N, C-alpha and C positions, 0 to 999 in steps of 0.2 A: 502534338501531345507531349507534355513534359515527362521527363524520365522519372519513374517512381522508384527511387532508391532509398534504402534504409539510411537514416541519419547517423547510425553508429558504424555499421560494417560495410555499407554500400551495396548489399544484395538487393534484389528486386523485392518490392512490396506489392501485395495484391491490391488491385484497383479498389476493391471494396473497403479495405482497411484505410487506404489513402483518402477515400471519399468521406470516411468517418473522422478524419483528422489525425489518424494514427500514422506517424511517420517512421515507424520501426518495423522490421520484419518480425515474424513469429518468434524466431529464436532469441533475438535481442529483447523483444517485448517480454518474453517469459523470464529471461534472466533478470531484467529490471523488476518485474513483479515479485520474484522470489526475494530479491534484496529488500523491497518495500515491505513485504509481509513479515520479514524477519524482525522488524522493529515493533510489531503490533503485540498487544496483550489483551486478552479478554478476561475481565474481572467481575465477580458477582458484587452487586451493590446490596447494602443492608436492607432486607425486606423489600427487595425490588428485583429487577431483571439484571441480565448481564450487560456490561458496557464495554465497548471497544476503547481501549486506552492506547493512545499513540504518543502521549507525553509522559515520561517517567515520573515527573513531579506530581501528576494527578494521583498517583498511587499513594503518596504520603498522606497519612491520616484517613485512609479509606476504611480501616478497621476502627470504628469509633468505640469498641468495647475494650480496647487496650492498646498499648503502644503509643506512637507519636500521633497526636491529633492536631490538625491545622487550626 
């Protein structure tokens, strides 16, 4: 059986996580998830629902009632 070690810190990874294709331990996985979520933004669309914005350029011109419009 291969050793199930975290790709970042080398700690043991649970076999269930490894079977799902996750190669990081819980601690390193949570740290990476926090870094990823820090760049997200949820913005309301005009007369619609909320959208998850991951690219800052998508926010330009979002308010079509004033300001910069694409």
